[in-house]
N, C-alpha and C positions, 0 to 999 in steps of 0.2 A: 713698312718702317719708314717714317719720315725723319728728316733732319733739318736743322736750322742753318741758315746762312746769314751773312751780315745784313742787318736791317730788314730782312724778310724772313718769313716763317713758312717753310715747306710743309704743308699739312693737307690731308684729304678730308674735307668736310662736305657733306651733301648739300646740294643747292637745287633750287627750282628756277628756271629761266623762262621768261615770256618775251619773245621777240616777234613783233607783229602778229600776236595772237597764236603763234606756234609755241607750244609748251614742251619743255623738256626737263629732264633731270640730269644733273652732272655732279662733278666734284671739283673742289678747289685744287689748284696746283701750289699756289703760294699766296700769302697775305702780307700786307704791310699797311701802315696808316696812309700811305700814298697811292697804293695800287692793289689790284686783285687780279690774279690769273686763274682761269678755270677751264675745264674741259667738258664739253657737252656735245650732243649730236645735232644741234641746230646752230646755224650761223647767223651773223648779222653784219652790217656794213661798218667799215672803219669810220669813226666820227659820230656814230650814233650816240645821242645822250641817253643815259640810263640812270635809274634809281636803284640803290642797293639797300636792302634791309637785313640787318643781322638779327637772328633769333637767339636770345640768350637763355641759358638754362632755367633760371628762376626770376629773371628781371622782368618787370612789367613796363619798362620805359621803351618807347619807340625810338630807334636811332636810324632813320632813313638818311642815306648819304647820296650825293649826286656825283656823277662821273661821266666819262666819255670813253667809248671804245677806241683804244689806241692801236691795237693790232689784232688781226685774225689770221690764223694759220691752220691748214688742214693737218691732222696728225697722220704721219706717213704709215701706210699699211693697215690702218684701222678699218675694220669691217663690222658693223656699218660705219659710215663716215663719222669721224669725230673731229671737233675743231677746238683748238686752244685759243681762248679769247682773253686779251689783256685789257683791263679797264683802268684808266688813270682817274683817281678820285680828285674831286675839287678840294681845295684847302679846307681843313676841318677847323671848327671852333675849338677853343681851349678845352671845354668840358667834353666834347665829343672825342677829341684826340686822347685825353687822359683815360676815358673809358675804354676806347679801342686798344690803346697801348697796354693797359692793365690786362685786358682779356687776352691779348696776344702773348704777354709774358706768362700768364697762367697756362695757356696752351703749350708754350715752349717747355715749361716745367713738366707738364704732363707727358710730352713726347720724350723728354729725357728719361722719365721714369720707365718708359717702355723698354729702354735698353738694359734695365736692371733685370736680374734673375727673377723668376716667378716667386712672388712673396706677397705677404699681406700688405706691405707698403705699396706695391704696384697695384693691387686690386683696389686699395683705398684711394689711390690717385685717380683711377678710372671712375670710381663711384662718385668722387668729388666733382669731376668734370661733368658727368652726365646728370646728376641729381641734386647736388648740394650747393655748388658754387654759384653765387648770384651773378657772376660776370662771365661764366663759361659760354662760349659760342657753340650752338648745336647745329645750325644750318643757316643758309642765306637765301634770299629771294632777290632776283635781279630782273628788272623789266625795263623795256623801252617805252612803256606807256607814257604818253605825253602829259599826263596830269600827275600831280604830286600824290604820294602815298598818304601823308598825314591827313587824317579825317577830322576836319575842324569846321563846325557849323557856327556861323556868326550869330551871336546873341543880340546883336544890335538890330532889332526889328520891332515894328509896331504891332505885329500880329500876336495873338494870344499863344502862350506856350502850351505844348501838349501835356496831357496827364502824365506826370513823371513820378508818381508815388513809388514805382518800383525801381527808380534809378537813383544813382548817387549824384545829387546836385540838380540844378535846374536843367530843363530840356529846351535848348534853343531851337528855333525854327528858321525856315528860309523865307525871305520875302516873296510874295506873289504865288505861294503854293497853296493849293486847296488842302486845308488841314482836316484831319479826322479827329473829332473830339469824342472819346468813348463815353462821356457823360451826357452828350447831347442826344435828343430824340432822333431816331432814324428817319430818313425821308419817307414820305407816305408812299407805299407801294401801290401798284395797280390793284384796284378793288378795295383800297383802303378808304378811310373817311377823309375827304378833302373839302375845302370850302369852294362853293360854286362862285364863278365870276363870269361876266359876259366876255371878258378878254380871252378866257379859255375857249369859249364858243367860237369867236371870230378866228382865233389862232387855229382851231380845229378845222374850220373851212379852208383856210390856207393850206394846211397840211394835206387835207383831202385832195385839193387840186394838184398838189405836188405828186402824191402817190398815183393818182390817175394818169398824170403825165408819164411817170416812170413805167406804168403798164403799157401805155400806147407806144412809147419809143422802142420797146422790145420788138414790135412788129413792123417798124419802119426801116427802110434802108439806112445803113450807117451814116452816109453824108446828110441825109434828111434828119435823122434822129439828133445829130449834133447841132442842128439849128435850134433845138428846143432845150438843150442843156449846155453847160460849160464843158467843152472838150477836155479830156483827161489823157494822161499817159500811163497812169497806173491806178490800180484799185486794191483796196483791202476789204475782204469779205468777213464780216462779223455776224453775230447773232445775239439775241437777248439770252443771258445766262439763265435768268428766271423772269417771271412776270413783273417783278419789281424793277426790271430794267426798261420796261416799255415806256414809262413816263419820261425817260430821258429824251425821247424823240417826240412823244405824244403826251404832253402834260395833262390833257383832259382825261387820259386813261385812269387817273386817280379817282375820277368820279364814277367809274364803272365797276360793277361786281367782277371779282376775279374770274368766275367761270365765263363771263362774257368776253373778257380780254383773251382768255385761253382759246375760246372758239374763234374769235376774230383772227388771232395770229396763226391758227391752224390753217386758215384759208387765205391769209394775206399773201400777196405777191411781193417779190423783192422791190426794194426802194432805196433811194439815195439818203443816207443819214446826214452827210456833210461833205464839204470839199476840203481837201488838204492842201494848204498853201505854204510857201516859204522854202520849198526844196529847190535846189539848183542842180543842173547837170554838171558833169565834170568840166565842161567848157564855160560854165558860168551862166548858161541860159536858164531862166526860171521855168518851172514846170508845175503842173497842177495834177493832183490825184483826187480820189473820192473814197469815202468809206461807204460801202454798200451793205445793206442788211439782208441776210437770208432769214426770213421771219419765222423761225421755230426756236423755242427754248431748248435747252439741253435735254430736259426730260422728254419733250415732244420728239426730239431726234432719236433718243434711245427707244421710245415706244414705237416709232415708225421710221426706221432708217431709210426705207425706200423713198418715202416722201421727202425726207431730209436731203437725200442725194438729188432728187428732182429739183427741189428749191435751190440748192447750191448751184446746180447746172444752170438754172434760169438766171441766177444772180451773176454768174460768170458771163453769160451771154448779154446781160444788161451792160456789164463792164465793156464788152467788145463793141456794142453799139455806141457807147460813149467815147470810144477811141483808145481804150487802154491796151497797152502792149504786154503788160504783165499784171498778174493778180496774185495777192497773197491770201492764203486760207488761214483764217484766225480761229483760235479756240477749238470748239468741237467740229467745225466744218472740215478740218484736216482729219480728225479721228474717224468720222463717219464715212469719209471717202477713201479710207485706207491710205492716209497720208497722200491724198491726191491721185493715187493710181487709178481709181475708178473713173477719173475724168480724162485720162489720157486718150487721145484720138477723137474726143468729142468737142474740143474747143480749139480755137485758132490762136489765142494768145498764150504767152508763157505762164506757167504756174509755179508757185513756190509755197512751201508749208510754213516757213519761218522757223522750222525745227533746228537747223544748224545754228542760227543766231541765238535762239532761245537756250540751246545747250551751251554755247560759248559764253553767254552772259551768266548763266548759272555757275559755271566753273570760274569765271572772272570774279564773281561775288565770293566764291570760296577762297580764291587767292588773296583777295584784299581783306576779307573778314579774318582770315588766318593771320595775315600780316599785322592787323590792328589788334589782335588779341593774343599775340605772341605764341601762336600755334605753329610748330615746325611740321610742315607737310610730310617730309621724308620720314618722320617718326609718328605720323597720325594714322588713325583708322577712319575710313569713310564708308558710309552705307548709302546705297541708292535704292529707294523704294520705287518700283516700276522700272528697274534697271535694264530690263530686256526690251523695253519699248523704244520708240524712235528717239526722243530726247534723252531718255535714261541711258540707252546704250551708247550714245555719243559721249555723254558725260563719263560713263564708265571707261571708255577707251582713252579719254584724256586723263582721267585721274589715275588710271592703272599705272601710268608712267611716273606719277608724282608721289603717291602715298605709300606707306608701309603695308597697310592692310586694306583690302577693298571687299565689302560685303554687298553682293547684288541680290536684291529681294524682288521676286516676281512670281506670280501664280501660274504664268505660262511656262511650263516645265521644259518643253522642247526648245523654245526661244532662249530660255535661261541656259540650258546645257550647251547650245550652239555658241552663245556669247562666252561662256566659261572656256570653251575650247579655243576661241579666238584670242582670249587674253592669257592663255597658259604660259606664254613666254615673257610676259610683262614683269617689270621689277616688283610690283606689289604682290603680296600673297592674296590671291583672289578666291573667295568662297561664295557659294550660292545658298539661298534660303527661300522658302516659300511662305514664311510667316514673319511677323514683325518682332519676334522675340529678340533678334540680334541687333535691333536698332539701338538698344541701350548700351551696346559696346562701342558705339561710334562717336568720335569727336566731331565729325561732319556728317550731316544727313541731308540728302537731296531727295525731295519728293517730286516725282515726275510720272505719275500714273495716268492712265486713260479713264480712271474712275472719277465721275463727276461729283463725288461726295468727299467728306472729310475722312482722312485715313489716319493721320498722326494726331495724337492728343498728348497732353502734358505728361502722362505716365510713361510714355515711350522713351523719354529722353534722359540722358545722363547729365549731371551738372557740368556746365561749361560748354555744352554742345552748340555748334553753329548749325542752324537749320535753314535750308534754302527751299522755298516753295516755288518750284519751277513749273507747276501745273496750272492749266486753265481749263475748267474751273479749279479753284484752290483745293489742295489736299491737306493743308495744315490748319488745325483749329485756330480760329481767331482769338480764342480764350487763352492760348499759351502765353503770350506776352504778359498778361495780367496774373496768371496762375504761377508762372515759372520765371521770376526775374533773374534766375541763375543760368538761363540760356538766352541766345539771341536768335530770333526768327527774322529772316529777310525775305520779303516778297520779291522774287527774281523777275527777270524778263522786262525790266523797265530801263529805258535808255534816255539819256539827255540828247535831244536833237535840236541844237540851237537854231532859232529862227523859223522852225517848222511849227505850224499851227494846224491841229486836227479839227478844230471848230466843233468838238463834240465832247460831252462830259464822260470821261473814262476814269474818273477818280484819280487823275494824274495832274501834275503841275503843268503850267504853260511851258512849251518847249520840251516836253517829255512824250515818249511813245512806247508802246509795247514792243517787245523784241520781234515778234512775228511781223508787225507792221514796219518796224525799222528795217528789217531784211528786205522787204519789198521796196522801200525807199532807196536803200543802198544800191540794189540791183538796177533801179531806174536811173539813178545818178551816174552809174558807171556804164550805162548803155547796154545792159545785158539783153540778149535775145534768146527766146525759147524757154523751156522749163529749166528750173535750177535745182530744186530739192524736192523730189518725190520719193516716197518710201522712207526708210530709216535714214536718219541724219548721218552725214559723213563728217568725221572730225576734221578732215582737210577743208571741207566747205565752211566749217565753224571758224577755223583759223583765217580763211579768206574773208569771211564776213567781218571779223574783228579788225583785220588790217585795212579793209576798204572803208569800214565805218570810222576808224580813227583818222583816216585821210580826209574824211568829210567833217571832222569835228565831233562825231558821235562818241559818247563815252558813258560809263556806268552812271546811273542816277544815284543820288544819296540813298543809303539804306533806309528802308521803311517797312512797317508792318501794320497790323490792325490798330495799334496804339499810336501811330504817327511815325515821325522820323526818329531814327536811332542816334543817340548822342555818343560822343566820345567817352563820356563818363560811364555809359552803359557798357561799351566795349571794354573799358578798363576793368569794370567789375567782372565781366566774363573771364578776363585773364586772371584776375585774383581768385575767382571761384575754381578755375581749373588747377591752379597751383595748390590751393588748399585741399 
């Protein structure tokens, strides 16, 4: 039973807090237009700037407010530890203040009604707060994320807009970003019809000389090998997802039949795809890394996992000869080595899978997509497809503290049962499933399977759903944004890495990197030694990656999917669909 006091409203509303990547659920203690006090099990420092977002029952307007942590006090006798955090809000604009004051007044009337005897009037007041009143507060989101919550893309650009037939209004884009036009012809894959030119031939000779060098240096002593290449401190190990990726490094592959390229890459040794520049150590010293290719496609790895592990080990040893102290395992190289465990004891450098950062980015995408579509996480249902896997289980452990209902879908029954046992005492009601039938119940869907094929299609989703594709290769059909304008699909695991250039076409914008690569860069910058994440991802490592990445200026990239960048108009439409 809450009561009101002068100028403040004592009321318990659910909230989600994000402090340095550590996520927690709590409740408000009291609210006013000037300050907020709440209790949660994660702490933060006095003076920390925060953003506060109110979720209103049926309002579609965003109202992010800025504030600063004024006081932090441990709750006496609480087990586990609880902290009362007082946030002083910055002065509000007139319209913001009127909306917030009106909402607080309505909450106050609702609380007063609770003191009345059980009656139809009391039940009507509760129903009005939860379902009918357009200004009723349902929950809050509080974060120390150093960038602003409002999602606004600049329309002032000379680049062509994305196909936006499914969106309300024009689709603005960002300058300097490689755009994906759904109406344009796809790039010519390996084995496709391409125009011959002598420049391709001469370029091919240069690339042949490079890959021969990369073969030779594997057999040279490290100091001698580094005389022939640029020395590096870190490496990221990737592979072609399909044969259509081969021309990204070898353009002349477009002239060759697909079966020739397939046989070529079956016997190809590891090679350097590009050098990664622009990263600085924590002391400001610039450092260089490399993207190395373990040359088997996903299908080839599935057909011959023993050969795949051999190629990956050869690639790691190439990284060692080039001077790398840590290497990240990207895409299927992590999966086929059992999240790196098959390489333990066989290499001298440190290894990481990128799974903690990938899981953290997926959940951060959930937090911000929910904030921008007026979805209250403490009242939401989330489903994780592949939820017993490495990335999926870490996502499950983070979201089980935040949402009302969590559905974990996985065909590995033993791993699923083990995870359900681990999550038995979390706030969410957690259920397991082995089929995709339950996906349609979810407001939030995360796809994170080890399956290299499409798993989720348009028919699996409820209107207003937020879909996060956290898998590499992708698990979510690229047709969904066109077929279902009433949902939003976000390709996860993309991070803004200001100043860093990968020098390789990954279908990303300049200054962007995949989450598994950015984890390797973060570990390099903070001077990490030894292995970091092998086996299933640990949520505590996910929080560590977010905190360390924010200190380096790394942040979520703008939402995108197969149709291009997602606009604020589209997000507003999703909020409207969910209300309807």
